[in-house]
PQR file with spaces between the fields and no chain letter, atoms N, CA, C, O and H, PARSE charges and radii, in Angstrom:
ATOM       1  N    UNK     1      -4.202  277.806   -8.310 -0.4000 1.5000
ATOM       2  CA   UNK     1      -4.942  276.697   -7.737 -0.0000 2.0000
ATOM       3  C    UNK     1      -4.955  276.859   -6.230  0.5500 1.7000
ATOM       4  O    UNK     1      -4.044  277.449   -5.648 -0.5500 1.4000
ATOM       5  N    UNK     2      -5.993  276.332   -5.605 -0.4000 1.5000
ATOM       6  CA   UNK     2      -6.098  276.421   -4.158 -0.0000 2.0000
ATOM       7  C    UNK     2      -5.758  275.086   -3.514  0.5500 1.7000
ATOM       8  O    UNK     2      -6.233  274.033   -3.940 -0.5500 1.4000
ATOM       9  H    UNK     2      -6.732  275.853   -6.078  0.4000 1.0000
ATOM      10  N    UNK     3      -4.919  275.150   -2.471 -0.4000 1.5000
ATOM      11  CA   UNK     3      -4.559  273.985   -1.682 -0.0000 2.0000
ATOM      12  C    UNK     3      -4.601  274.389   -0.213  0.5500 1.7000
ATOM      13  O    UNK     3      -4.540  275.576    0.108 -0.5500 1.4000
ATOM      14  H    UNK     3      -4.533  276.006   -2.125  0.4000 1.0000
ATOM      15  N    UNK     4      -4.703  273.419    0.668 -0.4000 1.5000
ATOM      16  CA   UNK     4      -4.666  273.691    2.103 -0.0000 2.0000
ATOM      17  C    UNK     4      -3.248  273.423    2.599  0.5500 1.7000
ATOM      18  O    UNK     4      -2.734  272.312    2.466 -0.5500 1.4000
ATOM      19  H    UNK     4      -4.752  272.455    0.408  0.4000 1.0000
ATOM      20  N    UNK     5      -2.624  274.448    3.170 -0.4000 1.5000
ATOM      21  CA   UNK     5      -1.279  274.330    3.722 -0.0000 2.0000
ATOM      22  C    UNK     5      -1.383  274.522    5.229  0.5500 1.7000
ATOM      23  O    UNK     5      -1.709  275.607    5.713 -0.5500 1.4000
ATOM      24  H    UNK     5      -3.042  275.350    3.278  0.4000 1.0000
ATOM      25  N    UNK     6      -1.100  273.450    5.961 -0.4000 1.5000
ATOM      26  CA   UNK     6      -1.237  273.471    7.425 -0.0000 2.0000
ATOM      27  C    UNK     6      -2.608  273.994    7.845  0.5500 1.7000
ATOM      28  O    UNK     6      -2.730  274.758    8.803 -0.5500 1.4000
ATOM      29  H    UNK     6      -0.835  272.570    5.568  0.4000 1.0000
ATOM      30  N    UNK     7      -3.632  273.568    7.113 -0.4000 1.5000
ATOM      31  CA   UNK     7      -5.010  273.906    7.459 -0.0000 2.0000
ATOM      32  C    UNK     7      -5.496  275.244    6.940  0.5500 1.7000
ATOM      33  O    UNK     7      -6.651  275.605    7.162 -0.5500 1.4000
ATOM      34  H    UNK     7      -3.532  272.947    6.335  0.4000 1.0000
ATOM      35  N    UNK     8      -4.639  275.989    6.251 -0.4000 1.5000
ATOM      36  CA   UNK     8      -4.999  277.313    5.743 -0.0000 2.0000
ATOM      37  C    UNK     8      -5.042  277.271    4.213  0.5500 1.7000
ATOM      38  O    UNK     8      -4.098  276.796    3.582 -0.5500 1.4000
ATOM      39  H    UNK     8      -3.700  275.696    6.071  0.4000 1.0000
ATOM      40  N    UNK     9      -6.123  277.761    3.618 -0.4000 1.5000
ATOM      41  CA   UNK     9      -6.237  277.765    2.165 -0.0000 2.0000
ATOM      42  C    UNK     9      -5.282  278.792    1.568  0.5500 1.7000
ATOM      43  O    UNK     9      -5.240  279.948    1.988 -0.5500 1.4000
ATOM      44  H    UNK     9      -6.890  278.147    4.130  0.4000 1.0000
ATOM      45  N    UNK    10      -4.517  278.338    0.577 -0.4000 1.5000
ATOM      46  CA   UNK    10      -3.584  279.220   -0.121 -0.0000 2.0000
ATOM      47  C    UNK    10      -3.758  279.051   -1.617  0.5500 1.7000
ATOM      48  O    UNK    10      -4.121  277.978   -2.098 -0.5500 1.4000
ATOM      49  H    UNK    10      -4.551  277.398    0.235  0.4000 1.0000
ATOM      50  N    UNK    11      -3.496  280.111   -2.337 -0.4000 1.5000
ATOM      51  CA   UNK    11      -3.508  280.064   -3.789 -0.0000 2.0000
ATOM      52  C    UNK    11      -2.060  279.970   -4.257  0.5500 1.7000
ATOM      53  O    UNK    11      -1.242  280.843   -3.970 -0.5500 1.4000
ATOM      54  H    UNK    11      -3.200  280.982   -1.946  0.4000 1.0000
ATOM      55  N    UNK    12      -1.761  278.901   -4.978 -0.4000 1.5000
ATOM      56  CA   UNK    12      -0.409  278.661   -5.469 -0.0000 2.0000
ATOM      57  C    UNK    12      -0.440  278.502   -6.982  0.5500 1.7000
ATOM      58  O    UNK    12      -1.461  278.098   -7.540 -0.5500 1.4000
ATOM      59  H    UNK    12      -2.426  278.192   -5.211  0.4000 1.0000
ATOM      60  N    UNK    13       0.665  278.814   -7.651 -0.4000 1.5000
ATOM      61  CA   UNK    13       0.696  278.648   -9.101 -0.0000 2.0000
ATOM      62  C    UNK    13       0.736  277.176   -9.487  0.5500 1.7000
ATOM      63  O    UNK    13       1.281  276.363   -8.741 -0.5500 1.4000
ATOM      64  H    UNK    13       1.494  279.142   -7.197  0.4000 1.0000
ATOM      65  N    UNK    14       0.171  276.815  -10.639 -0.4000 1.5000
ATOM      66  CA   UNK    14       0.262  275.432  -11.114 -0.0000 2.0000
ATOM      67  C    UNK    14       1.724  275.018  -11.209  0.5500 1.7000
ATOM      68  O    UNK    14       2.591  275.823  -11.551 -0.5500 1.4000
ATOM      69  H    UNK    14      -0.272  277.476  -11.245  0.4000 1.0000
ATOM      70  N    UNK    15       1.982  273.763  -10.902 -0.4000 1.5000
ATOM      71  CA   UNK    15       3.345  273.246  -10.980 -0.0000 2.0000
ATOM      72  C    UNK    15       4.124  273.382   -9.686  0.5500 1.7000
ATOM      73  O    UNK    15       5.286  272.982   -9.622 -0.5500 1.4000
ATOM      74  H    UNK    15       1.279  273.109  -10.624  0.4000 1.0000
ATOM      75  N    UNK    16       3.499  273.943   -8.644 -0.4000 1.5000
ATOM      76  CA   UNK    16       4.166  274.087   -7.355 -0.0000 2.0000
ATOM      77  C    UNK    16       4.451  272.710   -6.773  0.5500 1.7000
ATOM      78  O    UNK    16       3.588  271.832   -6.781 -0.5500 1.4000
ATOM      79  H    UNK    16       2.554  274.267   -8.696  0.4000 1.0000
ATOM      80  N    UNK    17       5.672  272.527   -6.266 -0.4000 1.5000
ATOM      81  CA   UNK    17       6.059  271.245   -5.687 -0.0000 2.0000
ATOM      82  C    UNK    17       6.022  271.301   -4.163  0.5500 1.7000
ATOM      83  O    UNK    17       5.946  272.371   -3.559 -0.5500 1.4000
ATOM      84  H    UNK    17       6.373  273.241   -6.259  0.4000 1.0000
ATOM      85  N    UNK    18       6.078  270.130   -3.569 -0.4000 1.5000
ATOM      86  CA   UNK    18       6.161  270.032   -2.115 -0.0000 2.0000
ATOM      87  C    UNK    18       7.407  270.774   -1.634  0.5500 1.7000
ATOM      88  O    UNK    18       7.347  271.484   -0.630 -0.5500 1.4000
ATOM      89  H    UNK    18       6.140  269.261   -4.059  0.4000 1.0000
ATOM      90  N    UNK    19       8.529  270.622   -2.329 -0.4000 1.5000
ATOM      91  CA   UNK    19       9.778  271.285   -1.933 -0.0000 2.0000
ATOM      92  C    UNK    19       9.619  272.795   -1.905  0.5500 1.7000
ATOM      93  O    UNK    19      10.171  273.454   -1.023 -0.5500 1.4000
ATOM      94  H    UNK    19       8.577  270.045   -3.144  0.4000 1.0000
ATOM      95  N    UNK    20       8.882  273.354   -2.846 -0.4000 1.5000
ATOM      96  CA   UNK    20       8.667  274.799   -2.886 -0.0000 2.0000
ATOM      97  C    UNK    20       7.901  275.259   -1.656  0.5500 1.7000
ATOM      98  O    UNK    20       8.267  276.253   -1.028 -0.5500 1.4000
ATOM      99  H    UNK    20       8.434  272.818   -3.562  0.4000 1.0000
ATOM     100  N    UNK    21       6.843  274.544   -1.312 -0.4000 1.5000
ATOM     101  CA   UNK    21       6.036  274.909   -0.144 -0.0000 2.0000
ATOM     102  C    UNK    21       6.871  274.797    1.126  0.5500 1.7000
ATOM     103  O    UNK    21       6.828  275.691    1.971 -0.5500 1.4000
ATOM     104  H    UNK    21       6.546  273.737   -1.823  0.4000 1.0000
ATOM     105  N    UNK    22       7.625  273.723    1.273 -0.4000 1.5000
ATOM     106  CA   UNK    22       8.464  273.551    2.459 -0.0000 2.0000
ATOM     107  C    UNK    22       9.453  274.710    2.563  0.5500 1.7000
ATOM     108  O    UNK    22       9.651  275.263    3.645 -0.5500 1.4000
ATOM     109  H    UNK    22       7.660  272.996    0.586  0.4000 1.0000
ATOM     110  N    UNK    23      10.070  275.074    1.447 -0.4000 1.5000
ATOM     111  CA   UNK    23      11.031  276.170    1.443 -0.0000 2.0000
ATOM     112  C    UNK    23      10.428  277.507    1.820  0.5500 1.7000
ATOM     113  O    UNK    23      11.115  278.362    2.380 -0.5500 1.4000
ATOM     114  H    UNK    23       9.909  274.624    0.569  0.4000 1.0000
ATOM     115  N    UNK    24       9.150  277.699    1.521 -0.4000 1.5000
ATOM     116  CA   UNK    24       8.470  278.945    1.886 -0.0000 2.0000
ATOM     117  C    UNK    24       8.100  278.987    3.368  0.5500 1.7000
ATOM     118  O    UNK    24       7.943  280.064    3.942 -0.5500 1.4000
ATOM     119  H    UNK    24       8.592  277.005    1.066  0.4000 1.0000
ATOM     120  N    UNK    25       7.963  277.810    3.984 -0.4000 1.5000
ATOM     121  CA   UNK    25       7.508  277.754    5.376 -0.0000 2.0000
ATOM     122  C    UNK    25       8.635  277.660    6.390  0.5500 1.7000
ATOM     123  O    UNK    25       8.480  278.111    7.525 -0.5500 1.4000
ATOM     124  H    UNK    25       8.091  276.935    3.517  0.4000 1.0000
ATOM     125  N    UNK    26       9.768  277.083    6.005 -0.4000 1.5000
ATOM     126  CA   UNK    26      10.850  276.892    6.970 -0.0000 2.0000
ATOM     127  C    UNK    26      12.199  276.885    6.278  0.5500 1.7000
ATOM     128  O    UNK    26      12.321  276.515    5.111 -0.5500 1.4000
ATOM     129  H    UNK    26       9.895  276.716    5.083  0.4000 1.0000
ATOM     130  N    UNK    27      13.201  277.301    7.021 -0.4000 1.5000
ATOM     131  CA   UNK    27      14.572  277.228    6.527 -0.0000 2.0000
ATOM     132  C    UNK    27      15.308  276.049    7.152  0.5500 1.7000
ATOM     133  O    UNK    27      16.494  275.844    6.894 -0.5500 1.4000
ATOM     134  H    UNK    27      13.102  277.602    7.970  0.4000 1.0000
ATOM     135  N    UNK    28      14.605  275.278    7.969 -0.4000 1.5000
ATOM     136  CA   UNK    28      15.221  274.115    8.618 -0.0000 2.0000
ATOM     137  C    UNK    28      15.690  273.107    7.574  0.5500 1.7000
ATOM     138  O    UNK    28      15.000  272.848    6.588 -0.5500 1.4000
ATOM     139  H    UNK    28      13.641  275.444    8.178  0.4000 1.0000
ATOM     140  N    UNK    29      16.862  272.550    7.802 -0.4000 1.5000
ATOM     141  CA   UNK    29      17.401  271.555    6.876 -0.0000 2.0000
ATOM     142  C    UNK    29      17.221  270.133    7.396  0.5500 1.7000
ATOM     143  O    UNK    29      17.473  269.168    6.674 -0.5500 1.4000
ATOM     144  H    UNK    29      17.423  272.761    8.603  0.4000 1.0000
ATOM     145  N    UNK    30      16.791  270.005    8.633 -0.4000 1.5000
ATOM     146  CA   UNK    30      16.493  268.683    9.183 -0.0000 2.0000
ATOM     147  C    UNK    30      15.322  268.813   10.144  0.5500 1.7000
ATOM     148  O    UNK    30      14.930  269.917   10.522 -0.5500 1.4000
ATOM     149  H    UNK    30      16.587  270.789    9.220  0.4000 1.0000
ATOM     150  N    UNK    31      14.771  267.674   10.534 -0.4000 1.5000
ATOM     151  CA   UNK    31      13.649  267.694   11.465 -0.0000 2.0000
ATOM     152  C    UNK    31      12.347  268.173   10.853  0.5500 1.7000
ATOM     153  O    UNK    31      11.477  268.684   11.558 -0.5500 1.4000
ATOM     154  H    UNK    31      15.089  266.777   10.228  0.4000 1.0000
ATOM     155  N    UNK    32      12.206  268.008    9.527 -0.4000 1.5000
ATOM     156  CA   UNK    32      10.994  268.437    8.833 -0.0000 2.0000
ATOM     157  C    UNK    32      10.301  267.205    8.260  0.5500 1.7000
ATOM     158  O    UNK    32      10.946  266.350    7.654 -0.5500 1.4000
ATOM     159  H    UNK    32      12.913  267.593    8.955  0.4000 1.0000
ATOM     160  N    UNK    33       9.000  267.117    8.450 -0.4000 1.5000
ATOM     161  CA   UNK    33       8.203  266.032    7.884 -0.0000 2.0000
ATOM     162  C    UNK    33       7.028  266.641    7.123  0.5500 1.7000
ATOM     163  O    UNK    33       6.514  267.702    7.478 -0.5500 1.4000
ATOM     164  H    UNK    33       8.475  267.812    8.942  0.4000 1.0000
ATOM     165  N    UNK    34       6.620  265.940    6.068 -0.4000 1.5000
ATOM     166  CA   UNK    34       5.524  266.437    5.229 -0.0000 2.0000
ATOM     167  C    UNK    34       4.507  265.329    5.008  0.5500 1.7000
ATOM     168  O    UNK    34       4.865  264.183    4.738 -0.5500 1.4000
ATOM     169  H    UNK    34       7.037  265.079    5.779  0.4000 1.0000
ATOM     170  N    UNK    35       3.234  265.688    5.128 -0.4000 1.5000
ATOM     171  CA   UNK    35       2.177  264.770    4.704 -0.0000 2.0000
ATOM     172  C    UNK    35       1.369  265.468    3.617  0.5500 1.7000
ATOM     173  O    UNK    35       1.095  266.666    3.690 -0.5500 1.4000
ATOM     174  H    UNK    35       2.943  266.619    5.348  0.4000 1.0000
ATOM     175  N    UNK    36       1.004  264.701    2.629 -0.4000 1.5000
ATOM     176  CA   UNK    36       0.200  265.197    1.523 -0.0000 2.0000
ATOM     177  C    UNK    36      -1.038  264.325    1.457  0.5500 1.7000
ATOM     178  O    UNK    36      -0.950  263.126    1.193 -0.5500 1.4000
ATOM     179  H    UNK    36       1.227  263.728    2.570  0.4000 1.0000
ATOM     180  N    UNK    37      -2.181  264.923    1.695 -0.4000 1.5000
ATOM     181  CA   UNK    37      -3.446  264.187    1.725 -0.0000 2.0000
ATOM     182  C    UNK    37      -3.359  263.003    2.680  0.5500 1.7000
ATOM     183  O    UNK    37      -3.785  261.892    2.365 -0.5500 1.4000
ATOM     184  H    UNK    37      -2.252  265.897    1.910  0.4000 1.0000
ATOM     185  N    UNK    38      -2.793  263.271    3.856 -0.4000 1.5000
ATOM     186  CA   UNK    38      -2.684  262.301    4.957 -0.0000 2.0000
ATOM     187  C    UNK    38      -1.695  261.167    4.701  0.5500 1.7000
ATOM     188  O    UNK    38      -1.761  260.143    5.381 -0.5500 1.4000
ATOM     189  H    UNK    38      -2.446  264.174    4.112  0.4000 1.0000
ATOM     190  N    UNK    39      -0.788  261.314    3.751 -0.4000 1.5000
ATOM     191  CA   UNK    39       0.260  260.321    3.513 -0.0000 2.0000
ATOM     192  C    UNK    39       1.615  260.999    3.616  0.5500 1.7000
ATOM     193  O    UNK    39       1.823  262.076    3.056 -0.5500 1.4000
ATOM     194  H    UNK    39      -0.734  262.146    3.198  0.4000 1.0000
ATOM     195  N    UNK    40       2.541  260.364    4.336 -0.4000 1.5000
ATOM     196  CA   UNK    40       3.882  260.922    4.486 -0.0000 2.0000
ATOM     197  C    UNK    40       4.585  260.925    3.132  0.5500 1.7000
ATOM     198  O    UNK    40       4.528  259.950    2.383 -0.5500 1.4000
ATOM     199  H    UNK    40       2.372  259.489    4.791  0.4000 1.0000
ATOM     200  N    UNK    41       5.249  262.040    2.835 -0.4000 1.5000
ATOM     201  CA   UNK    41       6.012  262.168    1.596 -0.0000 2.0000
ATOM     202  C    UNK    41       7.491  262.135    1.954  0.5500 1.7000
ATOM     203  O    UNK    41       7.969  263.030    2.651 -0.5500 1.4000
ATOM     204  H    UNK    41       5.295  262.833    3.443  0.4000 1.0000
ATOM     205  N    UNK    42       8.231  261.126    1.495 -0.4000 1.5000
ATOM     206  CA   UNK    42       9.662  261.070    1.779 -0.0000 2.0000
ATOM     207  C    UNK    42      10.376  262.298    1.201  0.5500 1.7000
ATOM     208  O    UNK    42       9.998  262.804    0.144 -0.5500 1.4000
ATOM     209  H    UNK    42       7.843  260.399    0.928  0.4000 1.0000
ATOM     210  N    UNK    43      11.395  262.761    1.894 -0.4000 1.5000
ATOM     211  CA   UNK    43      12.138  263.953    1.483 -0.0000 2.0000
ATOM     212  C    UNK    43      12.652  263.834    0.047  0.5500 1.7000
ATOM     213  O    UNK    43      12.696  264.833   -0.671 -0.5500 1.4000
ATOM     214  H    UNK    43      11.702  262.350    2.752  0.4000 1.0000
ATOM     215  N    UNK    44      13.035  262.649   -0.378 -0.4000 1.5000
ATOM     216  CA   UNK    44      13.565  262.472   -1.733 -0.0000 2.0000
ATOM     217  C    UNK    44      12.532  262.752   -2.807  0.5500 1.7000
ATOM     218  O    UNK    44      12.887  263.006   -3.958 -0.5500 1.4000
ATOM     219  H    UNK    44      13.000  261.838    0.205  0.4000 1.0000
ATOM     220  N    UNK    45      11.246  262.709   -2.443 -0.4000 1.5000
ATOM     221  CA   UNK    45      10.169  262.959   -3.412 -0.0000 2.0000
ATOM     222  C    UNK    45       9.693  264.405   -3.434  0.5500 1.7000
ATOM     223  O    UNK    45       8.944  264.784   -4.334 -0.5500 1.4000
ATOM     224  H    UNK    45      10.958  262.502   -1.508  0.4000 1.0000
ATOM     225  N    UNK    46      10.102  265.219   -2.476 -0.4000 1.5000
ATOM     226  CA   UNK    46       9.617  266.600   -2.399 -0.0000 2.0000
ATOM     227  C    UNK    46       9.805  267.378   -3.693  0.5500 1.7000
ATOM     228  O    UNK    46       8.868  268.044   -4.134 -0.5500 1.4000
ATOM     229  H    UNK    46      10.710  264.912   -1.744  0.4000 1.0000
ATOM     230  N    UNK    47      10.987  267.322   -4.327 -0.4000 1.5000
ATOM     231  CA   UNK    47      11.178  268.150   -5.538 -0.0000 2.0000
ATOM     232  C    UNK    47      10.329  267.721   -6.728  0.5500 1.7000
ATOM     233  O    UNK    47      10.039  268.539   -7.601 -0.5500 1.4000
ATOM     234  H    UNK    47      11.748  266.781   -3.969  0.4000 1.0000
ATOM     235  N    UNK    48       9.933  266.479   -6.777 -0.4000 1.5000
ATOM     236  CA   UNK    48       9.176  266.016   -7.947 -0.0000 2.0000
ATOM     237  C    UNK    48       7.689  265.783   -7.671  0.5500 1.7000
ATOM     238  O    UNK    48       6.942  265.429   -8.583 -0.5500 1.4000
ATOM     239  H    UNK    48      10.168  265.815   -6.068  0.4000 1.0000
ATOM     240  N    UNK    49       7.258  265.977   -6.440 -0.4000 1.5000
ATOM     241  CA   UNK    49       5.842  265.806   -6.101 -0.0000 2.0000
ATOM     242  C    UNK    49       5.115  267.113   -6.347  0.5500 1.7000
ATOM     243  O    UNK    49       5.257  268.059   -5.571 -0.5500 1.4000
ATOM     244  H    UNK    49       7.865  266.265   -5.699  0.4000 1.0000
ATOM     245  N    UNK    50       4.344  267.176   -7.409 -0.4000 1.5000
ATOM     246  CA   UNK    50       3.624  268.390   -7.798 -0.0000 2.0000
ATOM     247  C    UNK    50       2.250  268.397   -7.141  0.5500 1.7000
ATOM     248  O    UNK    50       1.536  267.394   -7.144 -0.5500 1.4000
ATOM     249  H    UNK    50       4.228  266.409   -8.039  0.4000 1.0000
ATOM     250  N    UNK    51       1.896  269.548   -6.578 -0.4000 1.5000
ATOM     251  CA   UNK    51       0.595  269.681   -5.926 -0.0000 2.0000
ATOM     252  C    UNK    51      -0.511  269.879   -6.948  0.5500 1.7000
ATOM     253  O    UNK    51      -0.297  270.410   -8.037 -0.5500 1.4000
ATOM     254  H    UNK    51       2.476  270.363   -6.576  0.4000 1.0000
ATOM     255  N    UNK    52      -1.705  269.434   -6.560 -0.4000 1.5000
ATOM     256  CA   UNK    52      -2.891  269.566   -7.419 -0.0000 2.0000
ATOM     257  C    UNK    52      -3.951  270.355   -6.667  0.5500 1.7000
ATOM     258  O    UNK    52      -3.932  270.409   -5.438 -0.5500 1.4000
ATOM     259  H    UNK    52      -1.879  269.003   -5.675  0.4000 1.0000
ATOM     260  N    UNK    53      -4.874  270.966   -7.396 -0.4000 1.5000
ATOM     261  CA   UNK    53      -5.944  271.713   -6.721 -0.0000 2.0000
ATOM     262  C    UNK    53      -6.671  270.827   -5.699  0.5500 1.7000
ATOM     263  O    UNK    53      -7.005  269.675   -5.976 -0.5500 1.4000
ATOM     264  H    UNK    53      -4.890  270.923   -8.395  0.4000 1.0000
ATOM     265  N    UNK    54      -6.901  271.392   -4.531 -0.4000 1.5000
ATOM     266  CA   UNK    54      -7.624  270.675   -3.483 -0.0000 2.0000
ATOM     267  C    UNK    54      -6.750  269.823   -2.585  0.5500 1.7000
ATOM     268  O    UNK    54      -7.246  269.249   -1.616 -0.5500 1.4000
ATOM     269  H    UNK    54      -6.629  272.328   -4.306  0.4000 1.0000
ATOM     270  N    UNK    55      -5.433  269.723   -2.887 -0.4000 1.5000
ATOM     271  CA   UNK    55      -4.544  268.945   -2.029 -0.0000 2.0000
ATOM     272  C    UNK    55      -4.474  269.552   -0.639  0.5500 1.7000
ATOM     273  O    UNK    55      -4.715  270.744   -0.448 -0.5500 1.4000
ATOM     274  H    UNK    55      -5.030  270.189   -3.674  0.4000 1.0000
ATOM     275  N    UNK    56      -4.136  268.697    0.338 -0.4000 1.5000
ATOM     276  CA   UNK    56      -3.917  269.121    1.716 -0.0000 2.0000
ATOM     277  C    UNK    56      -2.488  268.753    2.088  0.5500 1.7000
ATOM     278  O    UNK    56      -2.148  267.571    2.136 -0.5500 1.4000
ATOM     279  H    UNK    56      -3.941  267.729    0.183  0.4000 1.0000
ATOM     280  N    UNK    57      -1.656  269.740    2.349 -0.4000 1.5000
ATOM     281  CA   UNK    57      -0.273  269.499    2.728 -0.0000 2.0000
ATOM     282  C    UNK    57      -0.028  270.033    4.127  0.5500 1.7000
ATOM     283  O    UNK    57      -0.420  271.153    4.455 -0.5500 1.4000
ATOM     284  H    UNK    57      -1.932  270.700    2.311  0.4000 1.0000
ATOM     285  N    UNK    58       0.624  269.222    4.948 -0.4000 1.5000
ATOM     286  CA   UNK    58       0.997  269.626    6.291 -0.0000 2.0000
ATOM     287  C    UNK    58       2.503  269.510    6.417  0.5500 1.7000
ATOM     288  O    UNK    58       3.083  268.462    6.134 -0.5500 1.4000
ATOM     289  H    UNK    58       0.943  268.312    4.682  0.4000 1.0000
ATOM     290  N    UNK    59       3.132  270.598    6.844 -0.4000 1.5000
ATOM     291  CA   UNK    59       4.576  270.649    7.030 -0.0000 2.0000
ATOM     292  C    UNK    59       4.820  270.783    8.537  0.5500 1.7000
ATOM     293  O    UNK    59       4.362  271.736    9.169 -0.5500 1.4000
ATOM     294  H    UNK    59       2.661  271.449    7.074  0.4000 1.0000
ATOM     295  N    UNK    60       5.538  269.825    9.093 -0.4000 1.5000
ATOM     296  CA   UNK    60       5.792  269.780   10.530 -0.0000 2.0000
ATOM     297  C    UNK    60       7.288  269.887   10.777  0.5500 1.7000
ATOM     298  O    UNK    60       8.083  269.274   10.064 -0.5500 1.4000
ATOM     299  H    UNK    60       5.909  269.052    8.580  0.4000 1.0000
ATOM     300  N    UNK    61       7.674  270.660   11.780 -0.4000 1.5000
ATOM     301  CA   UNK    61       9.076  270.759   12.149 -0.0000 2.0000
ATOM     302  C    UNK    61       9.235  270.328   13.600  0.5500 1.7000
ATOM     303  O    UNK    61       8.404  270.623   14.458 -0.5500 1.4000
ATOM     304  H    UNK    61       7.029  271.158   12.359  0.4000 1.0000
ATOM     305  N    UNK    62      10.331  269.621   13.843 -0.4000 1.5000
ATOM     306  CA   UNK    62      10.625  269.174   15.197 -0.0000 2.0000
ATOM     307  C    UNK    62      11.102  270.368   16.014  0.5500 1.7000
ATOM     308  O    UNK    62      11.825  271.231   15.516 -0.5500 1.4000
ATOM     309  H    UNK    62      11.007  269.381   13.146  0.4000 1.0000
ATOM     310  N    UNK    63      10.684  270.400   17.282 -0.4000 1.5000
ATOM     311  CA   UNK    63      11.080  271.473   18.182 -0.0000 2.0000
ATOM     312  C    UNK    63      11.730  270.843   19.396  0.5500 1.7000
ATOM     313  O    UNK    63      11.176  269.928   20.006 -0.5500 1.4000
ATOM     314  H    UNK    63      10.097  269.698   17.686  0.4000 1.0000
ATOM     315  N    UNK    64      12.906  271.334   19.741 -0.4000 1.5000
ATOM     316  CA   UNK    64      13.587  270.829   20.920 -0.0000 2.0000
ATOM     317  C    UNK    64      13.183  271.644   22.128  0.5500 1.7000
ATOM     318  O    UNK    64      12.935  272.846   22.033 -0.5500 1.4000
ATOM     319  H    UNK    64      13.356  272.077   19.245  0.4000 1.0000
ATOM     320  N    UNK    65      13.123  270.993   23.231 -0.4000 1.5000
ATOM     321  CA   UNK    65      12.765  271.710   24.453 -0.0000 2.0000
ATOM     322  C    UNK    65      12.969  270.811   25.647  0.5500 1.7000
ATOM     323  O    UNK    65      13.333  269.642   25.521 -0.5500 1.4000
ATOM     324  H    UNK    65      13.324  270.016   23.308  0.4000 1.0000
ATOM     325  N    UNK    66      12.734  271.369   26.776 -0.4000 1.5000
ATOM     326  CA   UNK    66      12.939  270.526   27.949 -0.0000 2.0000
ATOM     327  C    UNK    66      12.224  271.042   29.144  0.5500 1.7000
ATOM     328  O    UNK    66      12.298  270.441   30.216 -0.5500 1.4000
ATOM     329  H    UNK    66      12.438  272.318   26.879  0.4000 1.0000
């Protein structure tokens, strides 16, 4: 199935979860936020939120700087 990940079209297997996508994009254990179709997905829902064809997921990580 095709979904948009951070604005880029990707082909993912059916049953892919938000947690799987996050794990592929970052190893950060904190400072990560996810929106799915423009709605924030709480971290507790990542493992059970299954993506569907045409979904748009954005994974954002906090960056420290000064």
